[in-house]
N, C-alpha and C positions, 0 to 999 in steps of 0.2 A: 504494500500500500504506500502511496506517495506521502512523504513527510513534508509538511509546510515549514519553510524556513522562517526565521524571525522577521526578515524584511517583508516576506509575503504576508505574514500575519499582521504586521503593522499596516501594510497596504489595504488588507481586507477591513481592518478596523476603521481606517479613514473612509473607506467606501461606504461602510455602514452609516457613518456620520453624514456623509454626503446625501445618501438616500433619505435619511431622517429629516434633513432640513428642507427637502423638496416635498414632503408629505402635505403641507398646508395647501399648496397649489394643485398637487396631483389629485387630492381628494375633495376639492371644492371649497376649502376653507378660505381661499383667496383667489382672486381673478387675475390672470396675467393680461398683458397688454396685447397679446396675440391670441388666436384661438387655442383653447386649452389642449387640444389634440396635438397641434404643432409644437406647443411648448413642451408637452410631455415627451414628444419624439426627440426634441433637442436635449432634454434632460436625460433620456435613456441613452442617447448617443454619447453624451458626456460621461456618464457613469461607465458605460461599456468601454469607452476609449481609455479611461483611467484604469479600469480593471485590467485591460489588455496591456497597458504600459507598465503598471506597477507589479503585476503578478504573473501574467501568462508569458509575456515576451520581454521580461526585464533585461535579459542578457543578449538580445538580438537587435539588429538594425531596425526591425519593425517597430520597436518600442518608441523610437524617435517620431515616426509617423503617427503612432497612436497618441503620443503626447501632444503633437501639433493639433490633431483633431480635437482632443480634450480641451486644450486651451481655447481654440476658436469657438467651439460649441458652448463652453462655459461662459464666454463673453455674451453670446446671444441669450443664454438662459438668464443671466443676471440683468442684462439690459432690458429684457421684456418681463421681468418679474414685478409684481405689484408691491410698491413701497419697500422693496429690497428685502426686509426682514433679516433672517439669518442666512440667506443664500450666498452672501459674500464669502462664507466659509468654503464654498466651492472653489473660489479663487485661491484661497489659502492652501487648499489641498493640491491644486494643480502646481502651485509654486513649490510645495514640499516634495511632490513626486518628481519634479523636474531636476532636483539636485542629484538624484540617483541616475539620471539618464543623459544629462547634458552638462557642459562646463558651467562653473559658478557664474561667470559673466552673463551667460544666456539666461540662467535662472533669475538673476537680478533684472535683466531686461524684461522677463515675463512679469516680475513683480511690478515694475514701472508701468507696463501696459495694463496689467490688471487694475492698478490704481487709477489710471486714466479712464478706463471703462467704468469703474465703480463711481468715480466722480461724475462722469457724464450721465450715468444712469440715475444717480441720486438727484441730479439737477433737473431731470425731466419733471414737468408738472405732475403732481400726484406722488412724488417721491418723498423721502424723509426730509424734514426741515433742518436737521443738524448735519449738513453735508460735511463741513470741515472736520468736525469731531469724529464722525463715522469713518470718513476716508482716512484720516490720520490714525485712527484706532486699527483699522484693518491693514494699513501699510505697516505699522509696527509689528502686528502679528505675523504678517508675511515675512518681514525681515528676520524676526526672531526664529521663525520656523526654518527659513533657509539657512541661516548661520548655525542654528542648532543642528540641523541635518549635516551640514558641512563638518562641524566638529565631531559628530558621531562617526561619519565616514572616515575622517582622518584618524580617529582613535582606532577604528576597526582595521584600517590599513596598517597602522603602526603595530598593532597586536599581531596581525598576520605576518608582517615582515620580521617581527621578533621571533615568531614561531619558526619561520622559514630559516632564519639565521641560526636558530637553535639546532634545527635538523642538520644544516650544512656543517656546523661545527662538530656536532656529535659524529656525523658520518666521517668527517676528516680525521677526527681523533681515532675512530675505529680503524680506518684504513691505514693511518700512520702506525698504529700499534701492530696491525697485521703485517705491514711491510717490515717493521723492525723485527718482529718475531720470525718472519720468513728469512730475512737476511741473517739473523743470528743462527737459525737452524742450518742454513746452507754453509755458514762459516764453520760451524761445528762439524758438519758432515765432511767438509773439505779437509779440516784438520785431522779428523780420524782417518780419512783415506790416505792423506799425504804423509802423515807422520807415523801413527801406530801401524797402519796397514803396511806401509813400506818397511818398517822395522820388523814386523812379523814375517813378511815375505823373505827378508834377508836371513832371519833366524831359521826359517824353514829350509832355505838353500844351504846354509852352513851346516845344519844338522844332517841334511841329505848327503853332503860331502863327508861329514864325519862318520856316517854309517859305513862308508866303504873303506875306512881305515882299519888297520889291525889293532886288536886289543882284546884280551881275554875278558869275557864277562861284560863288556861295554856295549855290545851290539843291541841287547834288549832294551837297555835304558835309553839309548839314542833313538830307537824306534818309538818309544813312548813319548819322548820329547818332541819328535817330529809330528806325532799325532796330535799332541796338545797344541802345538803351534798352528797346525792346519785348522783345528777347531776354533782357536782364537781368531784366526784370520776370517773364517766363515762368520763368526759372531760379529766381528767388526763390520763386515760387509752387510750383514742383515740389519745392524743398527743404523748404518748409513741409509739403507733403503727405507727404513721406518721413519727416520728423520725427514727424508725428502717427501714421503707420501702420507705423513701423519694427517688424519682428518681434522679439520678445524671445527671449533665450536660455533656453528652458524647461529644457533639460537641466541647465545650470549652477544654475538656481534650485532645482530638485528635489534635485540632489546636495548643495547647501549645507544643505538641511533635515536630511539624514540623515548628514552627515559626522561621523565620530568618535562615532557612536551606540553606547553600551554595551549589551550584552545581546541584540543582534539584528543579523544580517548582512543588509543591504539592498542589492540590486543594482538599478540603474536603467538602462534602455535607451530612448533617445528617437530615433525615426526622424528622419534629417536633413531629410526633406521636411516635417516638421511646422512650421507657421507659425501662431502664435496672437497675439492682442492682449493688452493689459494686463489686461482683465477675466478673460480665460481663464487667464492666468498665475496670477492671484490664486486663481481657483477650483481649479486643479490643485495649487497649493501647499497650500491648505487641505484638499483631498482627501487628499494624501499625509500631512499632519499627522494627520488623523483616522484614516486607515488604520493608520499606524504606532502611534498611541496605542492603538487597539483591539487590535492584534496583541500589544502588550506586556501589556495588561491581561487578555486573555481567551484567546488562541490557544495558549499554551504552545509557541510556534514558535521555531525557531532561525534560519530564513531567510525573507525576504520578497522576492519578485521583482516589479518594476514595469516595465511596458512601455507606452510612449506611441507610438502609430502614427497614420498618416493613412490612413483607409480609402476616401478619395474623397468620402464624404458628410460627413466631419467628423473631429475629433481624438478618439481613444479612449485612455483610461488604464485598463489592466488590472493589478490587483495581487492576487497570490495568495501565501499563506504555506504552510508545511509543517506547520502545527499540527493540532489535533484536529478542527477544523471545527465545524459545528453542523447537526444534522439539521433543525431548525426555526429558522432565523436570526431573531433578534429585532432590530427596528430601533429603536435607542435615540435619544435626543435628538441625539447627535452625527451619526449617519448621517441622521436625518430632516432636520437642518439642511443637511447636505451635499446631499441630494436637492433641497431647496428652492433652494439656490444654483444648482445646474446647471439646474433647470427654469426659473429666471429667465433663463438664457442660451439657452433653447430646447433644452436637452439633457436627459439623464436619468442616473440611477444605479441599477444593479442589483446584487444580492448573491446569492451561492451558497455554501452551506456543505457541499456533498456531498463534496468532496475538498480538504481544507484550507478556508480561507475566502477567497473571491474577491470583489473589489469591482471593478465596471466602471463608469467614468464617461465620458460622451460629451458633446461639444459639437458643434453643426453647423458646417459650413464657412461662413465669412463670405460 
């Protein structure tokens, strides 16, 4: 089921207020300056356009057109209303909605034009007698609404940027730690191979030569020493192999990326059977970073669930949020780079925006 975002719920609340202020004219308590049916049609167009701009198409280009329709029709509704009443609230709502869709300077222009329309309408014979007071009052309300919305948007943007920076720093810390661990492991493996392995090889050769020398009772002891040396050499080689192929703790790496993340509840579940190498750990950490960043920027989500499983053919990361989704997902530079990273490992990345936004990243089994 679709989850309404905070912005959408605010938009719906404003629309309820708009409908309420139109009731007196709609139900005959007041008579408009034009036929009631025409006025009602203009009012319905205004409410519909506001709903379309504030809720349905808030993130698309169509929202700008819907806002323009709402502004124009709201002027007609207010200009033809009887004695104005509370209908100027309609202009306040259009100004408030505009902040989310157009630049601030355009919103201020809408406020100025709304005020001109309101003053002209109030000056029409039959309008209210306290024109300056009413116009000034609604001008102040519009300005307060616009600047309050601007401050709210700025705060939301700063929180989102803080969360994105948090994820980036966490991911960088994890990747640096993984890089240092990998470098140290390779250094140890080289030391074991170059130093101890070399020494044991020489020992085995020396003992092999000693075995062919004369000496009563020494031959059996030399044979044992040669066997021990060969076993030690085999153990060193096995240790080197384990150091190079040691599975990484993917769950810990992913949890460190999202630990203490503000603004988004992220749950991560990693199958205990998952075994990945260093390159795969880096790929999955980068995938989680990109997924969380996109969720913060675009999804209006509260929760993100990430599952990493082994399906027999490879390791699969599936991440889905509870946000608004996207009917036609757009692959931006971040997701495109992620796809290229996994393709380089022989895997792939798919996205689905039909129910929330889901990203699935897969790497084949080694």
